[in-house]
VEXDREN-2710 file (C-alpha; in Angstrom, 1 decimal):
% VEXDREN-2710
k/r/px/py/pz
1/MET/-0.1/0.2/0.1
2/THR/1.6/3.5/-1.2
3/SER/1.7/6.0/1.3
4/ARG/-0.9/8.1/-0.3
5/ALA/-3.5/5.9/0.2
6/VAL/-2.4/5.3/3.9
7/SER/-2.9/9.0/4.3
8/PHE/-6.2/8.7/3.0
9/LEU/-7.7/5.8/4.9
10/LYS/-6.2/7.8/8.1
11/LYS/-8.1/11.1/6.7
12/ALA/-11.2/9.0/6.1
13/GLY/-11.0/7.3/9.2
14/LEU/-11.1/10.4/11.4
15/ARG/-13.5/11.9/9.2
16/LEU/-15.6/9.0/10.2
17/LEU/-14.7/9.7/13.7
18/GLN/-15.4/13.0/14.0
19/LEU/-18.9/12.2/12.3
20/LEU/-19.7/9.5/14.5
21/ALA/-19.0/11.7/17.8
22/GLY/-21.3/14.9/16.0
23/LEU/-23.8/12.4/16.1
24/TYR/-23.3/11.0/19.3
25/LEU/-23.3/14.3/20.7
26/LEU/-26.7/15.6/18.5
27/ALA/-28.3/12.3/19.8
28/MET/-26.9/13.5/23.5
29/ALA/-28.7/16.8/22.6
30/LEU/-32.1/15.4/21.4
31/LEU/-32.1/13.9/24.5
32/TYR/-31.3/16.5/27.0
33/PHE/-33.5/19.4/25.3
34/LEU/-36.2/16.6/24.6
35/GLN/-36.4/14.6/27.5
36/GLU/-40.0/16.2/29.0
37/SER/-41.4/15.3/25.2
38/ILE/-40.4/11.5/26.1
39/LEU/-41.2/11.6/30.1
40/PHE/-44.7/13.2/29.8
41/PHE/-47.2/12.4/27.4
42/PRO/-50.2/14.9/28.4
43/THR/-53.7/14.3/26.8
44/PRO/-56.9/16.6/26.6
45/ALA/-60.0/15.0/29.0
46/ASP/-62.4/13.3/27.1
47/PRO/-65.3/15.9/26.2
48/VAL/-68.3/13.2/26.8
49/LEU/-66.4/10.8/30.1
50/ALA/-65.9/14.5/31.8
51/ALA/-69.3/15.4/31.2
52/GLN/-70.8/12.3/32.7
53/GLN/-69.0/12.8/35.7
54/GLY/-69.3/16.8/35.5
55/ALA/-71.3/17.1/39.2
56/GLU/-67.6/15.7/40.6
57/ALA/-65.2/18.0/39.0
58/VAL/-62.8/19.7/41.4
59/GLU/-60.2/22.7/40.9
60/VAL/-57.3/24.0/42.9
61/ASP/-56.0/26.6/42.3
62/HIS/-52.2/26.3/43.0
63/ASP/-50.2/29.7/42.8
64/GLY/-52.0/31.0/39.8
65/THR/-52.4/27.4/38.0
66/VAL/-55.9/26.0/38.1
67/LEU/-55.9/22.2/38.2
68/ARG/-59.2/19.9/37.6
69/GLY/-60.1/16.8/38.0
70/TRP/-62.9/14.7/40.3
71/TYR/-63.5/14.0/44.1
72/VAL/-66.2/11.4/43.6
73/ALA/-68.1/10.8/46.8
74/ALA/-69.0/7.4/48.7
75/SER/-72.2/6.2/49.1
76/ASP/-71.0/5.8/52.6
77/PRO/-70.6/9.2/54.6
78/GLY/-68.0/7.3/57.0
79/ALA/-65.9/6.2/53.9
80/ASP/-62.1/6.4/53.5
81/THR/-60.2/8.6/50.2
82/VAL/-58.5/6.9/47.4
83/ILE/-56.3/9.2/45.9
84/PHE/-55.2/7.9/42.5
85/TYR/-51.4/9.3/41.0
86/GLY/-51.5/8.4/37.0
87/GLY/-48.7/7.3/34.3
88/ASN/-47.5/9.4/32.1
89/GLY/-50.2/9.2/29.7
90/ASP/-52.8/8.7/32.0
91/GLU/-55.9/11.4/31.8
92/MET/-58.3/11.1/35.0
93/SER/-61.3/10.7/32.7
94/ARG/-60.6/8.0/31.1
95/SER/-59.1/6.5/34.5
96/LEU/-62.2/6.8/36.8
97/ALA/-64.3/4.0/36.1
98/ALA/-61.1/1.7/36.5
99/ILE/-60.1/3.0/39.8
100/THR/-63.8/3.8/41.2
101/ALA/-64.3/0.1/40.4
102/LEU/-62.0/-0.5/43.3
103/GLY/-65.6/-0.2/46.0
104/ASP/-67.3/2.3/48.1
105/TYR/-64.4/5.0/48.9
106/ASN/-64.4/8.6/47.9
107/TYR/-61.9/8.9/45.4
108/LEU/-59.8/11.7/44.1
109/LEU/-58.7/11.7/40.5
110/MET/-56.9/15.0/39.8
111/ASN/-55.1/16.2/36.4
112/TYR/-51.4/16.6/36.6
113/ARG/-50.5/20.3/35.1
114/GLY/-51.1/20.2/31.5
115/TYR/-53.6/17.1/31.7
116/GLY/-56.9/17.1/30.4
117/ASP/-58.2/21.0/31.5
118/SER/-55.6/21.1/33.9
119/ASP/-53.4/24.7/33.4
120/GLY/-49.4/24.7/33.2
121/GLU/-46.7/22.0/32.3
122/PRO/-45.3/19.2/34.3
123/GLY/-42.3/18.7/35.7
124/GLU/-41.4/16.6/38.6
125/ALA/-41.3/19.6/41.4
126/ALA/-44.2/21.1/40.1
127/LEU/-46.2/17.8/40.4
128/LYS/-45.1/16.8/43.4
129/ALA/-45.7/20.0/44.8
130/ASP/-49.3/20.2/43.8
131/ALA/-50.3/16.8/45.1
132/VAL/-49.8/17.3/48.2
133/PHE/-51.0/21.3/48.3
134/ILE/-54.2/19.6/46.5
135/ILE/-54.8/17.2/49.9
136/GLN/-54.2/20.2/52.1
137/THR/-56.6/22.4/50.4
138/LEU/-59.6/19.4/49.8
139/GLU/-58.8/18.6/53.5
140/GLU/-59.0/22.4/54.7
141/ARG/-62.8/22.0/52.4
142/GLY/-63.5/19.3/54.6
143/LEU/-63.8/16.7/51.3
144/LEU/-60.9/14.3/52.7
145/ASP/-58.6/13.8/55.7
146/SER/-55.5/13.1/54.9
147/ARG/-55.2/10.6/58.0
148/ARG/-58.4/8.5/56.3
149/SER/-56.5/8.7/52.7
150/HIS/-55.1/5.9/50.7
151/LEU/-52.7/6.6/48.0
152/LEU/-52.2/4.2/44.9
153/GLY/-49.7/5.7/41.9
154/ARG/-49.2/4.3/38.9
155/SER/-45.7/3.8/37.2
156/LEU/-44.3/7.5/37.1
157/GLY/-47.1/8.1/39.7
158/SER/-45.7/6.1/42.2
159/GLY/-43.2/8.4/41.9
160/ILE/-45.8/11.3/43.2
161/ALA/-47.1/9.0/45.6
162/MET/-43.6/8.3/47.4
163/HIS/-43.1/12.0/47.7
164/VAL/-47.0/12.6/49.5
165/ALA/-46.9/10.1/51.5
166/ALA/-43.4/11.4/53.1
167/SER/-44.9/14.9/53.7
168/LEU/-47.9/13.7/54.9
169/GLU/-49.7/11.3/57.1
170/VAL/-51.6/9.1/55.3
171/ALA/-53.5/5.5/55.6
172/SER/-51.4/3.3/53.2
173/LEU/-49.7/3.3/50.0
174/SER/-49.6/1.2/47.4
175/LEU/-47.7/1.6/44.4
176/LEU/-48.4/0.2/40.7
177/THR/-45.5/-0.9/38.4
178/PRO/-43.1/1.1/40.0
179/TYR/-39.4/2.2/40.0
180/ASP/-36.6/2.8/42.2
181/SER/-36.3/6.2/40.0
182/ILE/-36.5/7.3/36.1
183/ALA/-32.8/8.2/35.9
184/ALA/-32.2/4.4/37.0
185/VAL/-35.1/3.3/34.1
186/ALA/-33.8/5.6/31.6
187/ALA/-30.4/4.5/32.5
188/GLY/-31.3/1.2/31.2
189/ARG/-32.9/1.9/28.1
190/TYR/-30.1/4.8/26.6
191/PRO/-27.1/2.7/27.8
192/LEU/-25.0/4.5/25.9
193/PHE/-25.6/8.0/26.8
194/PRO/-24.7/9.7/30.7
195/VAL/-28.3/9.8/31.2
196/ARG/-28.0/10.6/35.0
197/LEU/-26.1/13.8/34.5
198/LEU/-28.8/14.4/31.7
199/ILE/-32.1/13.9/33.5
200/ARG/-34.0/16.9/34.7
201/HIS/-36.5/14.9/36.4
202/PRO/-35.3/12.1/37.9
203/PHE/-37.9/11.3/40.2
204/ASP/-35.7/9.4/42.9
205/SER/-38.2/7.2/44.8
206/LEU/-35.1/5.9/46.5
207/ALA/-34.5/9.4/48.3
208/TYR/-37.8/8.9/50.2
209/MET/-36.1/5.6/52.2
210/GLY/-36.9/6.1/55.9
211/GLN/-39.6/8.5/55.2
212/VAL/-42.4/6.9/54.3
213/ALA/-44.3/4.6/57.4
214/GLU/-47.3/3.5/56.1
215/PRO/-48.1/0.0/55.4
216/THR/-47.6/-0.2/51.9
217/LEU/-48.2/-2.8/49.1
218/ILE/-46.1/-2.9/45.7
219/ILE/-47.6/-4.6/42.8
220/LYS/-45.7/-6.0/39.6
221/ALA/-47.1/-7.0/36.0
222/ALA/-45.8/-10.6/35.3
223/SER/-44.5/-8.7/32.3
224/ASP/-43.6/-5.4/32.5
225/ARG/-41.1/-4.5/29.8
226/VAL/-41.9/-0.1/30.1
227/VAL/-40.6/-0.2/33.6
228/PRO/-39.1/-3.9/33.5
229/THR/-39.7/-5.1/37.0
230/VAL/-35.6/-4.9/38.5
231/HIS/-36.6/-1.5/39.7
232/ALA/-39.4/-2.3/41.5
233/ASP/-37.1/-5.0/43.3
234/ALA/-34.5/-2.5/43.9
235/LEU/-37.4/-0.3/45.7
236/ILE/-38.5/-2.9/48.0
237/ASP/-35.1/-4.2/48.7
238/ALA/-34.4/-0.8/50.0
239/TRP/-37.7/-0.3/52.0
240/GLN/-37.2/0.4/55.2
241/GLY/-41.2/0.3/57.0
242/PRO/-44.0/-2.4/56.4
243/VAL/-43.9/-3.3/52.7
244/GLN/-45.9/-6.6/50.7
245/SER/-45.4/-6.9/47.0
246/ILE/-47.4/-8.9/44.6
247/THR/-47.0/-10.1/41.1
248/VAL/-50.0/-9.8/39.1
249/PRO/-50.4/-12.5/36.0
250/GLY/-51.3/-12.0/32.8
251/THR/-50.6/-8.7/32.6
252/THR/-48.3/-5.8/31.5
253/HIS/-47.7/-2.4/32.4
254/ASN/-50.5/-1.3/30.3
255/ARG/-53.1/-4.0/31.2
256/ILE/-52.4/-4.6/35.2
257/TYR/-56.5/-3.8/35.9
258/SER/-57.3/-7.3/36.3
259/PRO/-59.5/-9.1/38.3
260/ASP/-56.5/-10.1/40.9
261/PHE/-55.4/-6.9/41.0
262/TYR/-58.9/-5.7/42.0
263/ARG/-59.4/-8.8/44.7
264/GLN/-55.7/-7.7/46.3
265/MET/-56.5/-4.1/46.4
266/ALA/-59.4/-4.9/48.0
267/ALA/-57.6/-6.8/51.3
268/PHE/-55.3/-4.4/51.4
269/LEU/-57.3/-1.4/51.7
270/ALA/-59.6/-3.0/54.2
271/ALA/-56.7/-4.4/56.1
272/ALA/-55.2/-0.6/56.2
273/GLY/-58.5/0.7/57.7
274/ALA/-60.4/1.8/54.7
275/ALA/-64.1/1.5/55.2
END
């Protein structure tokens, strides 16, 4: 091979490396700047379903951001309250039927900022602050008692429910297809990138270890490809309070509401003091 050929190959190799490096940096920049659109999937409220539940509609103004959802009262005036925090694509008008099927409780389902008809833009700090503020506000209105409220957080909402349980005294905590942190889930999904350095919404549930003393139920799907169960297992292994864990057979991350789910949840709520 001539020296000219060697020189050409070296230059071509260098250009290829520069191209690959540029593409890598571009991909990393996209992950950083588009992470909100990757993490959050706001969906408008279903107008038909929302109209059907119009009598139960409730609003809370948090520092000028109006948050909207539903408070469904039980037939028993002495019933406990179930508060639901949905996944990153859950909109509460579409979740009402599945959650209220748990039994004769009061139910609170509020759309996150930017979801349904709620104002604002979603973000970890804002969603967590909203969740605590909503409970405190509705408690002041006499609609619920936080100490007789049972938190149910699904997927993304498991981290929000964790924050509320660490901030307020509640009756129980149920985490459905949860994670140890969103940062850990993202790192597993994008192993070639320094995700933990890039992420602005880490949702670190492990940070609450030792702050949650309420009876807790962790529910895993039998086949979860969205949040692999290794993340729920890491949360269980680190737990410092009373915790139960179950795996619901025949379910996936987004198809978890099976008859066995309702049976297990009913038993847990009853043991935790629900009416």
